[in-house]
N, C-alpha and C positions, 0 to 999 in steps of 0.2 A: 504493500500499500503506499502511496506517496502522500505525504503530508502538505497542505497548502494554508494559506492565510488569505484573508479579505481584508484590504484597506478600504474602508468606508462602507457603513452598512445602510445606505440609502436605497433608492429605488432599483438601480442596476445590481448593486452589491448583494442586496437580500435576494434578488432573482438567481443570481449566480449559486448563491448557497441553496436555494430551493431546488434548483436543476440538478446540482450535483447529489442532492438527497434523493430526489424523485427518480432521476434517471441514471441512478447508481450502476445498475447492471448495464446499461449501454456504454457508460464510460469505462467500465471494467473490462469489456471486450477489447479494448486498446491499452488500457493501463493495469497490468496485473495486480489485483488486490483493490484496484480503484483509487480514487481520488478522495481524500478527507480533509474537510476544513477543521483544522485544529484551533484556529484563532480567528477572530474578528476584531479589527481595530477600529475603534470609534471613540469619539469623546463622550456619547451618551451611553446610558444603560438601556436595555430592552427586556425589562422583566416579564412582558407579555409574549415574547417571542419564544418559540421552541429551541432557537438556537442561542438564547440569552446567555447561557453560561459559558459559551465560547468568547464573549466580549471581553477585551483586554484594552488598557489604556494607554500602555508603554510599549512603543515600537521595539525598543531593545529586547523586550521579552520574545518578540518574534525573531528578530534578526540574530539573536544570539542562540536560538534553538537549532541545532545541528539537522534535526528531522525535517525542517522546512525547505522544501525545494522550489515550490511555486507560490508567487503572490498575485493576486488579482487586486489591481488598483482601480477603484472605481470611485474616488473621491471628488473628482473633477477640479478645474482649475489649475493654475500654475504651483502655488505653494499651499500646504507642505507637500503636495503630491510629487514635485520635482525632487526635493530632498530626500522624501522616503524612498522614491523608486531609484534613486542614484544610490542609496545605501544598500538597498536590497541587492542591485546588481553587483556592487563592489564585494557583496559577501559571497556572489557566484548564485544567487537565488534568481531564478527567471521571473520576469514581471509580464502580466498581461493586463491590458487596459482597453477602457472604451473613452479615455480622456482626449478627445480631439485637440483640445486647446494645448495640452502639454505636447502631444505628439506632434503637432504643427510646429511649436515652438523650440522644443528639445529633441525632436526625433532622432536626427543625425548623431548627436551627442551621445544620447542614451544608447543607441544601437553599437556606437563604438565601445562604450563601457561593457556592453553585454558581450562583445567579441573578445575583449581584453580578459575577461573572468570566466569564459567558457559557459555562458548562460544565454538566455534569449529575451528579447523584448518585442513583444508581439502585440498588435493593436488592430486586429480584424474589426472589432466592434466600433472602432473609433470614426469610421467613414460611414458604412452601409448599415449600422444597427445590425439587424439580424440576417442582412443579405450577405453571404459569402462572397466577397468581392475582392479584397486584397491578394489572398493566396491563389485564387483562380487567375488573377491578373498576373501575378508574379511568376507562378508555375504553368498554368496551361496556356497562357499567352506569349510566354517568354520568346517563342520563336517567331512572332509576329512584329511587323513594324506597325505599331499603333499610331495611326494618324489623327484620331480624335477620340476624346472621352466627353460625353455630354450626359448630365445627370440631374435628375430631381432628388435631392439628397436632403430635403428639410420636410419632414412630416407634417409640422405646424403650419408652414406657409401652403403647402399642398392643399391641407384641409381648408384653410381659410378661402384660397382661391376657388377650391370645388364648391363651398357652400355659398359664396359670393354669387358664383354663375348659377348655381340650381335655385336660389332662393331671392335672386335679384336684390341682395342685401348690401349694405355698406361695409366696408372694412372694418370700422371701429365695433359695429354691432357683432359681426362675425368673430373678431378677435376676443370680445368678452365671452362669447359662447364657448370658444376654444379653451379660454382661461377656465371657464366653470367645469368643463369636462376634463381638465387637466392635461390637455395636448399643448397648452401654452403656459409659460412660466408667467409669474406675475409681473416681472420686468421682462417683456418679449422682445427687447432690442436686437440681441444676438441672432433671434430667428427672423424677424421680419425686415430686418436692415441688412440681411444676407451675410451676416458674420459667420455665422455657423455654417453656411453652404460654402462661403469663400475659403475657411480653414480646411474643410474636406476636399474641396479641389486643389487646394495647395498641397495637401499630403499625397493626392493621387499624381499630380503633376510631379512631386519630388520623386516619388517611386518610379515614375515613367522615365524621367532624365537620369535618376541617380544621384541628383544633387539637390540642394535646398532651395525650393521655391517658396518664398516668403509670402505669408498673408498680406503684410503690410505694403507689398509692392504690387497688389492686385486692384483692378477696378471692380468695385462690388456696388450693386444698386439693389434696394429692398423693393417691397411691394407695397408700401403705405400709400403711394400715390395712385393706385390701380383702382378704378371705379366700376360699379355695376354697368355703366354705359359702355365702357371700353370693352367689358366682357360680351356684352349683348351684341355690339358690332362685329366683333371677332368671331362671335357664333354664327351670325348670319352668313359668314364667309367660310365657314368649315374650319375655324381655329379655336383653341382654347389658350388662355394665358397661363404659363407655368413659370416658375422661378427655376432658371437653369443654370447650372455651374458648366463651364466650358474649357476645355483644353484641347487646341487643335494645332496641328503641325503647320507652321506659316513658312516652312523652307529653311529659314536661318534662324529658327526659334520657335518656342511655343507661345501661342496666345492663351492666356489663363485669365479668366474673369467670371463673374457671376452677375445675373441680371434678368429681369422679367423677359420672357420672349413669347410671341404667338408660334403655337405649335399647331401644324396641321394635321388633319384626320389620316393622312398617309404616313405618319411617323407613330411607331410603337409607343412613343411618350405620350401621345395625345390621350390615351386611354388609363393613363397612371392618375388615379383619383384619390381624394381623402388623404388618409395619413400614409399611404404606400409611397414607397421610393422606387427609383428604377435608374440604372445606369446603362448607357448605350455606348459599347466600344465599337470602333471600326479599325480592323485590320486589314494590311494590304492583301492578306491571303484569305482570311476567314470571312472577311466583308463585315456585316453587322451582327453584333451579338449583344443581347439584353439581358441583364441579371434583374429581378424584380422580387420585391417583398416588403416586409414591414421594417421600416428604417429606425425605429425607435420602439421604447416599451420595455417594461421590466423583464419579461421573459424572453422576446426575440433577441434583445441587446444581451441579456444575460448568456443566452444559448451561444453566441458569437464569442463571447469570453470564454466561456467553458471549452469551446472548441480549441481556442489558443492554449487553454491551461493543459489540455489533453495533449496538444502536440509539445508543449514545453516539457511535461512530465515524460512522454516517451523518449524525448532527447535530453534528458537530465544529465548534467555535466558536459554537455557540448552546446554550441552555438547553432541554431537555426538562422542561417545567413540571410539577410535583407540588404540589397545595395541601395545605399542612400548616404552620400558624404556630406560634409559640412560646408563644401563649396557652394556659394550662392549662385544660383541661376535666376537671372532676370528674365522675366517673361518679355515677349515682343511688344513694343511700344503698343499700347491700346490705340493709339491715333490710327495705326496701320491695318487694324482689323477691319474686315470687310463684312458688311452687314446690309441687310434690307430694313427699312424702318416703316413702321406705322405711325402717322402723326394725325394728332386731333387738335384743331385750331378753331378760332372764333370765325364765322363765316365772313365776316367783314375783313378779316386778314388773309383769307385763303388765297385769293389771285396773286397778292404780292408775295406771298411764301412760296407758292407754285412757280412764280416768275424766278425767285431768288434760286430755286433747285433746278431751273432750267428744264432741260430734258430728263430730269432725275425721277419725274413722276411715272410710276407704272400703272396705278389703278385708282380710281376715285370711288371710295367706299362710302361716300355720304348718302345717308338714307334717312327714313323717318326715326330709325333707332338712335340716330346721332343727335336728334334734337336740333338745337339751335347751332350746332358745331358742324364743322366740316371735317371729313376724315378722308385721308388718301394714304397710298403706300408708295414708298420709293422702289427704284431698283438698286441693284448693288452698288454700293460706294464705301470708301473708307470712313472710319469714324472721324478722321481729321477733315476729309471733305465734307461731310454732313455737318460738323460743328461750324465750319467756316461759313459754309452757305446759309446757315439758319441763325448765325451770331445776331444777338439783340432781338430776335423775333419772339413774340409771345406765345410759345408753343405750350398748349394745355397737356399734351400727353405725347410722350415719345416711348414707343416699345419696339424692341427688336423683333425680326422675324426668324425663326429658326429654319434653316435650310441644310440638308445634310451635306 
């Protein structure tokens, strides 16, 4: 039997412990004797939990126990998660985490420490929640030249956009509903402003390039300005609005960003609704490949963490290699990215803005659904060209259009 510990007994941490208990037989098929949670580290007591007797408050009690081979870190945030993770790895204890913020911030460093001490740092749950994503990408697609990664990687925003479309509801009203249901945090900024999505695509871009793509270098836009009117007009033309993260090969670098997009019914991402997530890879040989499932939640995310814990236990005393160096890889300039654009403007300004875009207008989508506004769609142009042509113009809405 392999002894393990859990850092942080919140939503995901408690899910990990429950899965290891209820699915002990499945785990034991790969780990002889199974995986046992010996300690749970938390500042709180849990007298009503069946696992409450495992709770300790001193990390040294865990780190100094030679039986502990694997740790699950589900504390969230940068500190004390970084310090505790580093200490565990330096002791030769493998760490498995769902902490996207820490992985994006210190992933390369922690992977290096794990290599030095013959243990592993694994983070499958940090990007896709319950979706097996990172290991399939690193192992099953290693032979591919991946030319693009496009994902819906935030269940909160996808739920909000789905409900706004289906109920013709305002953003603020649906956000409150999502908070009441537990899909959105009390402070939802990380989700609705696309910080969560941006960190996830930064991790995937880092794994794709083998270097460190920093969240702080990315262009990110959230969904707070999306209106029911935009969703209605898009729907009339066979599109839905989704918050996408994008990493695509520009030839001399990777374009990496996150922003709302109109997604057409010809894309498999069109049908990804509510709290579900999906990632679409395009490889030069395999073509399109989509992985779909629950991107968050106690048990789906906990399941991904447990999968990593099993892998770490099977490879105890050795390193599971992941290629990611500390060398910073700057994304291609956002101004050079080529996109098509949905624009909504006041009808009084429409002719002037169309003239400014010259022959860039592709379709006029103005209809009864648009009300007092004019809506039109541009052809493909760089972000820099679009910004220059519309500089100073009173644009009510700009949304990119996703094309394969």
